[in-house]
N, C-alpha and C positions, 0 to 999 in steps of 0.2 A: 530298693533300699534294703540292706541286709538287717538281720536281727540285731547285730552289734550296733549299726547306725541308729536304729530305732531306740535302743536303750541307752545310748550315749547321753550323759548328763542326767540320767534318771536318779531320783532321790533314793536314799536307802529305804528299805522296807519299814513301814510304820507298824506299831503294835496295835492289835485290836483292843479297843477300849471297853465297849459294852454293846449289848443288843437290847432294844426295847420290845417288851411283850405286852400285848393287851390281854387282860384277864377279866372275867366277870365278877370275881370275888378276891380282892387283893389280900385279905387276911388269910384266906384258905390257900392262896398261891404262895404267900410267904412261908407258911407252914409246909406245904407240899414240896417246894423246891429245896427247902432246908432239910427235910426228912429224907427225900429221895436222892438228892445230889450233893448234900452236905453244904449247900450255899449258906454263907453267913449273912444275916440280916444286918446291914450297916446303917440304914437311914430310912425314916418314914414309918408308916405312910404319912404323907403330908397332903393337904388339900390344895389343889390348883384351881383357880377360878378366873374367868375372863375379867371380872370386875375388880379383883383384888390387886392392889399396888405391888404386893410381894411377889405375885406371879404374873405381872403385866405382859410378859413376853409370850404367854401361851396362845392368845388369839393369833399372833403372827406366825406361830409354829403350826397350830392345828387348824387354822382357818376360822371364818366367820361363824360357822355352826357351833363351835366349841363353847360350852358353858362352864363345865367343871369336871374334875377328875381327882382321883387319888393316885399318888405316886410313891413307890418304895424302891429302895436299892438293895440288891443282894450281890455278894461277891463269891466267885468261884475260886478254886485252888490256885489257878495261875494268874490271878489278879484281874481277870475279865469280869465285867459286871453284867448283871441281869437287872434291867430297869423295868419294873412292873408298873402298868397303868391300868386302873379301873375307871373307865369313862362313865360319868354319871349323867351328863347332859352334853351330847346325846348318849343314851345308854348303850352299853356294849351289846352287839348283836352276835349271836352264834348261828352260823349257817350250816346246812348239811354238807357243803363242800368246803372243807377247811384247809385244803392244800392247793390253792389256786396258782400252781406253778406257771401258768400261762400269763399271769400278770407280772409286771415289772417289779423288781425288788425281792427281798428275801421271802422264801416260802418254807424254810425250816432252819432250825439251829442244830448243831452237832456237838456232842461231847465225847471225850475220850475216856474209856473205862476198859481195863483189860478183861473184865468178866462181863461181856456183852449179854450172855444168856441170863446171868444172875440179875443184872440191872434191869433187863427187860421184864423179868418176873416180878421184881420189886415194883416197877412202874405199874404193872397190872394189879398187884396186890394193894397198891395205894390209890387205886381209882382211875388210873390211866389205861391205855390199851396198846397192843401191838398192831401196827399197820401191816407188818410182814413178819415172817418167822426169821430168827437170826440165821444168817448164812455165812459160809466161808466165802470171803470176797475174792481171793485169788488162789487157785489151786497151788498147793505146795508152799504156801505162806501161812503163818499162824494168825491170819487176820480175819476177824469176823465183824459183821455189822448188822444192825437191825433198825428199822424205822418204827417209832412208837409215837404216842401222843400223851400229853398231860391230860388231866381230867377235863380240861376246857377245849381240847382240840388242837393245841399248838403242836406242830410236828417236830419231833426230836429224833435225830439220827444218833445212834450210839456206835462208835467205832472203837475197835480194840487197840489200835496203835495211833500214833500221831499222824497228822495230815501229811507232814513232810515225809515220813517214812513210807506211807502208803502210795504217794503220788509222784515223788521226785525222780523215780527211775522207771518211767513208763514206756513201753509195756514191760511188765514184770516177767522175769523168767518163770516158766510153769503155766503161763496163761494159755488157755485153749481157745480156739476160734480166732478169727481175724480181728485185729485191732485197726480201725481206720482213723488215722489222724488227719486233721483238716489243715491245709496250708492257708496262710493269710493271702488274700488276693493282692496282687501287686497294685500299689497305690498309683503307679504310673507316673 
């Protein structure tokens, strides 16, 4: 089956709505994401509780162990939301390994900022940390990236250009070394 056959009837691309982040202190996180990334605080925090009729859906979402949490909503410049959760029961756990990339699901968020180096320094100055030094992503292109963490260990990648600009014409001219693309196995 060709790529064209596989994509025939495919729906138009959907817009990314929001990402949920677990934090140990929701008020500090609201302040930090506002100060460092300019996120607008648009709602909350509100209390979610398994026993409350106003939040009756939460045990079905979080499972039987869920007791209560605080929830707040922040908004980034392009309309994508950051939904913050501070779980009270069970309490938020902070582990030594905070980037479990081997588990299914998201393991980092990424934001676009033309001044990667400056934002990485702001993150550090505001209590976060750099996981790596800022690097030039593709030789000959004005693209930089850096992996950082918020003060609670959430991994944040900063990219100097849009996702589409950086990845839609791959491999990029000027790249050094071999680029190995993987073919989809024939479904037979």
